[in-house]
C-alpha positions as CSV (number, residue, x, y, z in Angstrom):
1,M,17.7,13.0,-7.7
2,S,14.2,12.5,-9.0
3,L,14.3,8.8,-8.0
4,I,15.0,9.8,-4.4
5,F,12.3,12.5,-4.4
6,I,9.7,10.1,-5.7
7,I,10.6,7.4,-3.2
8,L,10.6,9.8,-0.3
9,T,7.3,11.3,-1.3
10,G,5.7,7.9,-1.8
11,F,6.9,6.6,1.6
12,L,5.6,9.7,3.3
13,M,2.2,8.9,1.9
14,L,2.7,5.3,3.1
15,N,2.6,6.6,6.7
16,F,-0.9,7.9,6.2
17,L,-2.1,4.6,4.7
18,T,-0.8,2.4,7.5
19,G,-3.1,4.2,10.0
20,E,-6.1,3.8,7.7
21,V,-5.4,0.1,7.0
22,T,-5.2,-0.5,10.8
23,R,-8.4,1.4,11.4
24,S,-10.1,-0.5,8.6
25,R,-9.0,-3.9,10.0
26,T,-10.3,-2.9,13.4
27,D,-13.7,-1.7,12.1
28,M,-14.2,-4.9,10.1
29,A,-13.1,-7.1,13.1
30,C,-10.5,-9.0,11.0
31,S,-8.8,-10.5,14.0
32,D,-12.0,-12.0,15.3
33,V,-11.6,-15.5,13.8
34,N,-14.8,-17.0,15.3
35,N,-17.3,-14.4,14.0
36,I,-16.0,-13.4,10.6
37,E,-17.8,-14.2,7.4
38,D,-16.3,-15.4,4.1
39,G,-16.8,-12.2,2.2
40,N,-15.3,-10.2,5.1
41,K,-12.3,-12.6,5.1
42,L,-11.6,-11.7,1.5
43,F,-12.0,-8.0,2.1
44,C,-9.6,-8.3,5.0
45,L,-7.0,-10.0,2.8
46,V,-7.4,-7.3,0.1
47,T,-7.0,-4.6,2.8
48,D,-3.8,-6.3,4.0
49,L,-2.4,-6.1,0.5
50,V,-2.7,-2.3,0.2
51,I,0.7,-1.5,1.8
52,P,2.8,-4.0,-0.3
53,Y,0.9,-2.9,-3.4
54,W,1.6,0.8,-2.6
55,I,5.3,0.0,-2.2
56,W,5.5,-1.7,-5.6
57,I,3.7,1.3,-7.2
58,I,6.2,3.7,-5.6
59,I,9.2,1.7,-6.8
60,S,7.7,1.2,-10.3
61,I,7.0,4.9,-10.8
62,A,10.5,5.9,-9.5
63,I,12.3,3.4,-11.8
64,G,10.0,4.3,-14.7
65,A,10.8,8.0,-14.3
66,V,14.6,7.2,-14.4
67,V,14.3,4.9,-17.4
68,V,12.2,7.4,-19.4
69,R,14.8,10.1,-18.7
70,Y,17.7,8.1,-19.9
71,V,16.1,6.2,-22.8
72,F,14.2,9.0,-24.5
């Protein structure tokens, strides 16, 4: 039950992050290939990795909570 609660809570927070990532990409002009600088390219790539990273964090915390409950 706690696994489902942790995953649902995490994915609800994911909805807030997707809007912020989209707004950040728009503000940094990540889709403008001709006028983007090297440092900005790197930051755009890091910004794109926020959503998959967040999903891995949610799954890791949920699995960790279940494992701790059954092992200890």
